[in-house]
C-alpha positions as CSV (number, residue, x, y, z in Angstrom):
1,M,-45.9,8.7,-50.5
2,A,-43.3,6.1,-49.4
3,T,-43.8,3.7,-46.6
4,H,-41.3,1.5,-44.6
5,N,-41.5,-2.1,-43.3
6,N,-40.9,-1.7,-39.5
7,K,-41.5,-5.2,-38.8
8,G,-39.2,-6.3,-35.8
9,T,-38.4,-2.7,-34.8
10,G,-41.0,-2.5,-32.0
11,P,-39.8,-5.5,-29.9
12,W,-36.2,-4.2,-29.8
13,L,-37.3,-0.7,-28.8
14,V,-39.7,-2.1,-26.2
15,L,-37.4,-4.8,-24.8
16,G,-33.8,-3.7,-25.5
17,L,-33.8,-0.1,-24.3
18,P,-35.5,-0.8,-21.0
19,I,-33.0,-3.6,-20.3
20,A,-30.1,-1.3,-21.1
21,L,-31.6,1.4,-18.8
22,G,-32.2,-1.1,-16.1
23,L,-28.6,-2.3,-16.2
24,A,-27.5,1.4,-16.2
25,W,-29.6,2.0,-13.1
26,V,-28.4,-1.1,-11.2
27,T,-24.7,-0.4,-11.9
28,Q,-24.8,3.5,-11.4
29,G,-27.7,4.1,-9.2
30,T,-26.1,2.7,-6.0
31,G,-22.8,3.4,-4.4
32,V,-19.8,1.1,-4.7
33,I,-17.9,2.2,-1.6
34,E,-19.8,0.8,1.5
35,N,-18.7,-1.1,4.7
36,D,-19.2,-4.8,4.6
37,L,-18.0,-6.3,8.0
38,E,-18.6,-9.8,6.9
39,R,-16.0,-9.4,4.1
40,N,-13.6,-7.6,6.6
41,I,-14.2,-4.2,4.8
42,Y,-14.4,-1.0,6.9
43,I,-13.3,2.2,5.5
44,P,-12.3,5.0,8.0
45,E,-13.8,8.4,7.7
46,E,-10.3,10.0,7.6
47,L,-7.9,8.4,5.1
48,T,-4.9,10.2,6.4
49,M,-3.7,11.5,9.8
50,P,-0.7,13.6,11.0
51,L,2.2,12.2,13.2
52,Q,5.1,14.1,14.7
53,V,8.4,12.2,15.4
54,Q,11.7,13.1,17.2
55,A,14.7,10.9,17.9
56,A,17.7,11.4,20.3
57,Y,20.7,9.3,21.5
58,N,23.5,9.6,24.1
59,G,25.9,7.0,22.9
60,E,24.3,4.3,25.1
61,Q,20.6,4.6,24.5
62,I,18.4,5.8,21.7
63,L,14.9,7.4,22.2
64,F,11.9,7.9,19.7
65,R,9.2,10.3,20.6
66,Y,5.8,10.2,18.9
67,R,2.9,12.6,19.1
68,W,-0.4,12.2,17.3
69,P,-4.0,13.4,17.7
70,A,-6.7,11.1,19.2
71,S,-10.2,12.2,20.2
72,Q,-9.8,10.1,23.3
73,P,-7.5,7.6,24.7
74,H,-8.2,3.8,24.5
75,V,-6.4,1.9,27.1
76,Y,-8.8,-0.8,27.8
77,H,-8.1,-4.0,25.9
78,D,-9.5,-7.6,26.1
79,M,-11.9,-7.4,29.1
80,L,-14.0,-10.1,30.8
81,R,-17.5,-8.7,31.7
82,Y,-19.6,-10.7,34.3
83,E,-23.1,-11.2,33.0
84,D,-25.8,-13.6,34.4
85,G,-23.3,-16.1,35.7
86,E,-20.8,-16.0,32.8
87,W,-17.6,-14.1,32.1
88,I,-18.0,-12.6,28.5
89,R,-15.0,-11.5,26.5
90,H,-14.9,-8.1,25.0
91,G,-12.2,-6.6,22.8
92,R,-11.4,-9.1,20.1
93,S,-10.0,-7.5,17.0
94,V,-12.9,-6.7,14.6
95,P,-13.2,-4.9,11.3
96,G,-13.0,-1.2,12.1
97,P,-13.6,0.3,15.6
98,D,-14.5,-2.0,18.5
99,P,-18.2,-1.1,19.3
100,D,-17.5,-0.8,23.0
101,G,-14.2,1.0,22.6
102,T,-12.3,-1.9,24.3
103,Y,-9.4,-1.9,21.9
104,E,-6.1,-0.2,22.8
105,D,-4.2,2.6,21.0
106,R,-0.8,1.6,19.6
107,V,2.5,2.7,18.0
108,A,4.3,0.2,15.7
109,M,7.7,1.2,14.3
110,L,9.7,-1.1,11.9
111,V,13.4,-0.4,11.8
112,D,16.2,-1.6,9.5
113,D,19.9,-1.0,9.2
114,G,20.2,-1.2,5.5
115,S,20.1,-5.1,5.3
116,V,16.7,-5.0,3.7
117,P,17.0,-2.5,0.9
118,E,13.4,-3.1,-0.3
119,F,12.2,-1.8,2.9
120,G,14.0,1.5,2.5
121,R,12.1,1.9,-0.9
122,Y,8.7,0.5,-0.2
123,G,8.3,0.4,3.6
124,G,5.8,-1.8,5.3
125,Y,4.2,-2.9,2.0
126,I,6.9,-5.6,1.7
127,T,5.6,-7.3,4.8
128,V,2.0,-7.6,3.6
129,G,1.9,-11.1,2.0
130,N,-0.6,-13.4,0.4
131,Q,-3.9,-13.9,2.2
132,M,-3.1,-12.0,5.3
133,R,-5.4,-12.1,8.3
134,Y,-8.4,-9.8,8.0
135,F,-8.1,-9.5,4.3
136,T,-11.3,-10.3,2.5
137,N,-9.6,-13.4,1.1
138,S,-7.6,-14.3,4.3
139,A,-6.4,-17.9,4.8
140,S,-8.6,-20.0,7.0
141,P,-7.4,-21.0,10.5
142,A,-7.7,-24.6,9.6
143,E,-5.4,-24.2,6.6
144,V,-2.7,-22.4,8.7
145,Q,-2.9,-24.8,11.6
146,A,-2.4,-27.7,9.1
147,H,0.7,-26.0,7.6
148,P,3.9,-27.9,8.7
149,H,5.8,-24.7,9.7
150,L,3.4,-22.0,10.6
151,G,0.8,-24.4,12.2
152,E,2.6,-27.5,13.4
153,T,6.0,-25.8,14.3
154,L,5.0,-22.3,15.3
155,G,1.5,-23.2,16.6
156,E,-0.2,-20.3,14.7
157,S,-3.7,-20.1,13.0
158,D,-3.4,-17.0,10.9
159,V,-1.0,-15.4,8.3
160,R,0.6,-12.2,9.7
161,K,3.4,-10.0,8.4
162,Y,6.2,-11.7,6.7
163,M,9.3,-10.9,4.5
164,P,9.1,-11.6,0.8
165,A,12.2,-13.8,0.6
166,T,10.8,-16.2,3.3
167,R,8.3,-17.5,0.5
168,S,9.5,-19.3,-2.7
169,D,6.2,-18.2,-4.4
170,Q,4.9,-14.6,-3.7
171,N,1.5,-15.7,-4.6
172,D,1.4,-18.5,-2.0
173,W,1.7,-17.9,1.8
174,R,2.3,-21.6,2.1
175,S,5.5,-21.7,0.3
176,V,7.7,-21.1,3.3
177,V,11.4,-21.7,2.4
178,D,13.4,-24.4,4.4
179,A,14.2,-23.9,8.1
180,D,18.0,-23.7,7.3
181,V,17.3,-20.9,4.8
182,L,15.3,-19.0,7.3
183,E,18.0,-19.3,9.8
184,A,20.7,-18.1,7.4
185,Q,18.5,-15.1,6.3
186,R,18.0,-14.0,10.0
187,E,21.8,-14.4,10.6
188,A,22.4,-12.3,7.6
189,G,20.1,-9.5,8.9
190,Y,17.1,-10.1,6.6
191,F,14.5,-9.3,9.2
192,L,12.9,-6.1,10.5
193,D,13.0,-4.9,14.1
194,L,9.6,-4.1,15.5
195,W,9.0,-1.6,18.3
196,H,5.5,-2.2,19.5
197,W,4.0,0.1,22.1
198,R,0.5,-0.7,23.4
199,A,-1.6,1.6,25.5
200,G,-3.4,-1.3,27.1
201,R,-1.2,-4.3,27.2
202,S,2.1,-2.6,28.2
203,N,2.0,1.1,28.9
204,A,0.6,0.9,32.3
205,I,3.9,-0.6,33.6
206,G,6.0,1.6,31.5
207,A,6.9,-1.1,29.1
208,S,6.8,-1.8,25.3
209,D,7.0,-4.9,23.4
210,D,9.9,-6.0,21.3
211,Q,9.4,-8.1,18.2
212,W,10.8,-9.0,14.8
213,I,9.5,-9.9,11.4
214,G,10.9,-12.9,9.4
215,E,8.6,-15.6,8.0
216,Y,6.1,-14.5,10.7
217,R,5.8,-11.8,13.3
218,H,7.7,-13.1,16.2
219,G,8.4,-11.9,19.7
220,D,12.1,-11.5,20.8
221,A,13.7,-14.0,23.1
222,G,12.2,-13.9,26.5
223,S,8.7,-13.1,27.8
224,G,6.5,-10.2,26.9
225,P,4.9,-7.6,29.2
226,V,1.5,-9.3,29.3
227,T,0.0,-12.8,30.0
228,T,-3.5,-14.1,29.7
229,N,-5.8,-14.1,32.7
230,W,-8.1,-16.9,31.9
231,D,-8.7,-20.4,33.5
232,G,-10.0,-22.4,30.6
233,D,-10.9,-25.4,32.8
234,N,-13.3,-23.4,34.9
235,N,-14.3,-20.7,32.4
236,Q,-13.2,-17.8,34.7
237,P,-10.4,-15.5,35.4
238,R,-7.3,-16.8,37.2
239,W,-6.8,-13.5,39.0
240,M,-8.7,-10.4,40.1
241,L,-7.7,-7.1,41.7
242,D,-6.5,-7.3,45.2
243,P,-9.1,-5.5,47.3
244,E,-6.5,-5.0,50.1
245,Q,-4.3,-2.9,47.8
246,T,-6.8,-1.4,45.4
247,G,-10.0,-1.3,47.4
248,Q,-11.8,-3.3,44.7
249,R,-12.0,-6.6,43.1
250,S,-13.0,-5.5,39.5
251,L,-13.7,-2.6,37.4
252,R,-17.2,-1.6,36.2
253,W,-18.3,-1.8,32.6
254,E,-19.8,1.7,32.6
255,D,-16.3,3.1,33.5
256,V,-14.6,0.9,30.9
257,T,-16.8,2.1,28.1
258,S,-17.1,5.8,29.2
259,G,-14.1,7.0,27.1
260,Q,-12.6,8.5,30.2
261,V,-9.4,7.3,31.9
262,D,-7.9,8.4,35.1
263,F,-4.3,7.4,34.6
264,D,-3.6,7.7,38.3
265,S,-6.3,5.2,39.2
266,T,-6.4,1.4,39.0
267,Y,-7.5,0.5,35.5
268,F,-5.3,-2.5,34.8
269,L,-4.3,-5.8,36.3
270,S,-0.7,-6.4,37.1
271,E,1.5,-8.7,39.2
272,D,1.7,-6.0,41.8
273,N,-2.0,-5.6,42.3
274,R,-3.6,-9.0,41.7
275,T,-4.7,-11.8,43.9
276,D,-6.2,-15.2,43.2
277,F,-9.7,-15.1,41.7
278,D,-12.5,-15.7,44.2
279,P,-15.4,-17.7,42.5
280,D,-17.5,-17.4,45.7
281,H,-17.7,-13.6,45.6
282,E,-21.1,-12.2,44.9
283,W,-20.2,-11.0,41.4
284,Q,-22.6,-8.4,39.9
285,N,-23.6,-7.9,36.3
286,G,-21.2,-5.4,34.8
287,D,-18.2,-6.3,36.8
288,V,-15.1,-6.3,34.6
289,I,-11.7,-8.0,35.1
290,P,-9.0,-7.5,32.5
291,R,-8.3,-10.6,30.5
292,R,-4.6,-9.5,30.3
293,M,-2.2,-9.2,33.3
294,H,0.8,-7.0,33.1
295,R,4.2,-8.5,34.1
296,E,7.8,-7.3,33.8
297,P,9.2,-8.4,30.4
298,T,12.3,-10.5,30.4
299,G,15.3,-11.1,28.1
300,S,15.5,-9.4,24.7
301,R,11.8,-9.0,24.6
302,G,12.1,-6.5,27.4
303,D,14.7,-4.2,25.7
304,I,12.2,-1.3,24.9
305,M,10.7,0.8,27.7
306,V,8.6,3.9,28.0
307,H,10.9,6.8,29.0
308,E,10.4,8.2,32.4
309,G,7.3,6.2,33.2
310,P,4.0,5.4,31.4
311,A,2.9,7.7,28.5
312,R,-0.1,9.9,28.9
313,W,-2.9,11.2,26.7
314,A,-3.7,14.9,27.3
315,D,-5.6,17.7,25.5
316,G,-6.4,15.5,22.5
317,Y,-2.9,14.1,21.9
318,W,-0.8,11.0,22.8
319,D,2.8,11.8,23.6
320,V,4.8,8.5,23.7
321,T,8.6,8.4,24.2
322,L,10.3,4.9,23.9
323,V,13.9,4.1,24.9
324,R,16.2,1.2,24.1
325,D,19.9,0.5,24.3
326,M,21.6,1.5,21.0
327,D,23.2,-2.0,20.8
328,T,21.1,-4.7,22.7
329,R,23.7,-7.3,21.8
330,S,20.9,-9.4,20.4
331,P,21.7,-9.3,16.6
332,L,19.2,-12.0,15.8
333,D,16.4,-10.0,17.4
334,D,17.3,-6.3,17.1
335,K,19.0,-3.8,14.7
336,A,21.8,-2.0,16.5
337,F,22.1,1.8,16.2
338,R,25.6,3.4,15.9
339,E,27.1,6.8,15.5
340,Q,27.3,7.8,11.9
341,G,24.7,5.3,11.0
342,V,21.5,5.8,8.8
343,Y,18.5,3.7,9.5
344,D,15.2,3.1,7.6
345,I,12.0,3.4,9.6
346,A,8.3,3.1,8.9
347,I,5.6,3.8,11.5
348,G,2.0,2.7,12.1
349,I,-0.6,4.3,14.4
350,Y,-3.7,2.7,15.8
351,R,-6.4,4.9,17.3
352,D,-10.2,5.2,17.7
353,A,-10.4,1.6,19.1
354,T,-9.2,-0.1,15.9
355,G,-6.8,-3.0,15.6
356,S,-5.2,-5.3,13.1
357,R,-5.1,-3.9,9.6
358,W,-7.2,-0.9,10.3
359,H,-4.4,1.4,11.1
360,Y,-2.5,4.3,9.5
361,V,1.0,3.8,8.0
362,S,3.9,6.0,6.9
363,H,6.1,6.1,3.9
364,P,9.6,4.7,4.7
365,Y,11.9,7.5,6.0
366,T,15.5,7.6,7.1
367,V,16.9,8.8,10.4
368,G,20.5,9.7,10.8
369,L,22.9,9.6,13.7
370,G,25.3,12.3,12.6
371,R,24.8,11.6,8.9
372,E,22.5,13.2,6.3
373,A,19.0,11.6,6.4
374,D,15.4,12.7,6.2
375,F,15.6,13.7,9.8
376,Q,18.3,13.6,12.4
377,A,18.5,12.0,15.9
378,M,19.6,14.7,18.3
379,A,22.8,13.8,20.3
380,F,22.6,14.6,23.9
381,D,24.4,14.0,27.3
382,G,22.8,12.5,30.4
383,D,19.7,10.5,30.9
384,S,17.1,12.6,29.1
385,P,17.2,15.0,26.0
386,D,15.6,18.5,26.2
387,W,13.8,17.9,22.9
388,S,14.8,21.3,21.6
389,D,14.9,20.2,18.0
390,S,11.9,20.6,15.8
391,W,9.4,17.8,15.2
392,F,9.6,15.8,12.0
393,D,6.2,15.8,10.5
394,M,4.7,12.8,8.7
395,T,1.4,12.1,7.1
396,L,0.2,8.6,7.6
397,F,-2.5,6.9,5.4
398,Y,-5.0,4.0,5.5
399,P,-3.4,1.3,3.3
400,G,-6.4,-0.8,2.4
401,Q,-6.1,-4.3,1.0
402,V,-2.9,-3.8,-0.9
403,D,-0.4,-6.6,-0.6
404,W,3.2,-7.2,-1.9
405,P,2.0,-9.9,-4.4
406,L,-0.4,-7.3,-6.0
407,L,2.2,-4.6,-6.2
408,I,4.8,-6.7,-8.0
409,S,2.1,-8.2,-10.4
410,R,1.1,-7.2,-13.9
411,A,-2.1,-6.0,-12.3
412,H,-0.2,-3.1,-10.8
413,A,0.8,-0.3,-13.3
414,G,3.8,0.4,-11.1
415,A,5.2,-3.1,-11.0
416,E,7.9,-2.3,-13.6
417,D,9.0,0.7,-11.4
418,I,9.4,-1.7,-8.4
419,A,11.3,-4.2,-10.6
420,Q,13.7,-1.2,-11.4
421,G,14.1,-0.3,-7.7
422,K,12.4,3.1,-8.0
423,P,11.2,4.1,-4.5
424,V,7.6,4.9,-3.8
425,R,7.8,8.1,-1.8
426,P,8.8,10.4,-4.8
427,R,6.1,8.9,-7.0
428,H,3.0,8.7,-4.7
429,S,1.6,11.0,-2.0
430,E,-0.1,9.6,1.0
431,K,-3.5,10.7,-0.3
432,Q,-2.9,8.7,-3.5
433,L,-1.9,5.6,-1.7
434,A,-4.9,5.8,0.6
435,L,-7.3,6.2,-2.4
436,Y,-5.5,3.3,-4.1
437,G,-6.0,1.2,-1.0
438,V,-9.8,1.9,-1.0
439,E,-10.0,1.1,-4.6
440,M,-8.5,-2.2,-4.1
441,E,-10.9,-3.0,-1.3
442,F,-13.7,-2.8,-4.0
443,N,-11.8,-3.8,-7.0
444,D,-14.0,-6.8,-7.8
445,T,-17.1,-4.8,-7.3
446,I,-15.9,-1.9,-9.4
447,T,-14.8,-4.3,-12.2
448,S,-18.2,-6.1,-12.1
449,R,-20.2,-2.9,-12.3
450,W,-18.0,-1.5,-15.0
451,L,-18.8,-4.6,-17.0
452,M,-22.4,-4.4,-16.3
453,T,-22.5,-0.8,-17.4
454,L,-20.6,-1.7,-20.7
455,I,-23.0,-4.5,-21.4
456,G,-25.9,-2.1,-20.8
457,G,-24.4,0.4,-23.2
458,L,-23.9,-2.3,-25.8
459,I,-27.5,-3.4,-25.6
460,A,-28.7,0.1,-25.9
461,M,-26.6,0.7,-29.0
462,L,-27.7,-2.6,-30.4
463,G,-31.4,-1.7,-29.8
464,V,-31.1,1.7,-31.4
465,T,-29.2,0.3,-34.3
466,L,-31.8,-2.4,-35.0
467,A,-34.6,0.2,-34.6
468,L,-33.0,2.4,-37.3
469,L,-32.0,-0.2,-39.8
470,P,-35.3,-0.2,-41.7
471,A,-34.9,3.5,-42.3
472,F,-31.7,2.8,-44.3
473,R,-33.0,0.0,-46.4
474,P,-33.6,0.7,-50.1
475,T,-37.4,0.8,-51.0
476,R,-38.8,-1.4,-53.7
477,Q,-40.9,-0.2,-56.7
478,G,-43.9,-2.1,-55.3
479,D,-43.7,-0.4,-52.0
480,R,-44.5,3.1,-53.6
481,S,-48.1,4.3,-53.5
């Protein structure tokens, strides 16, 4: 009868296999995809959403109409609630939905006339630069404020959308090119026109905001449709509702957070319904005054309006129509539309009380004014089209934490396709891009757990190998009995 020397086998079986199993349990026994608000991570329940678009023009004006589903309208934005002697601010941008619902629905449309060919191929991705705000690795306010251009010249404290060529190093938001280069780029048309409709900060007075993207997201020349209602010296609002006009000095918190909106009631503060704030009034807990006051926009920034009055939400849908002169004669702010022109657009929708990067975005598409394109702008006579043409259907997707430096880097398998100028839409569906965006949110965690699983597997294999080695050793004559 032969016997084997198993000295050393026991410890490996006792210690190695449990360690391996423990690593496997840690790495695979819990989910990777989970919200982490402290790291600016919030994944929406729906990764895609539908949008319908139409366009029309009459030789002088161009109109874009947008229709999308929303379970309820969010028109309240940035509110001051009175509580125990203090005015508390509600409605700052946060990861995911605002818990009180005090964040407005929005449409944002980027437009180009062909001056930025990368935009026509890759859409809004090209504007998402290094360490953008609300990314997990976003640049700190102190860093941005100390930057000679973004902080000291522009007075900004975060990194927002910008064009790739405005940076000399795509991996460094700080590398803003010289001011004379920025000026030359803008004069050459290297910027994107931004139509920005807000349900809270502009819609109530039938206005939209008009902006442009260069080395930062800028407002057009002039003043926008809203200003801030806050007296910092006295920590109180500057204005309140005029009780002689509106029958009230403030709104009520329970009405603001109810999710119900009477569009014919007073739910906003404007130049036409305000009066100076009365600090001696007996304010009650739950009184609410908007922290934003509507005003008539001026200059180039006031070029875009809501067609035929403020937009309305009804029966589960927003239906928003914006109108602007085809040529605003502001070539440094806007892209002009002309007969026989083809234009690149990409659209973002904000709904469910979400802001900042928690939106849905589209692929880039072309709209034609009498020329072949993805969809046609309908020519009409008079002041208003009949909208008889069919809707153009888009699917929008959640983009996640995917920036332009990543897409053109070796870490992205499609970087070579981008280098060759191959457009994204024929190669990736909206669902694929959404899933890739979510994957990038958790890339570090996924990589870490994959390595842990690999290590656990190697330890298990080593333990089994060491345990079985004695069985394959040759027996000596003295070991026989």
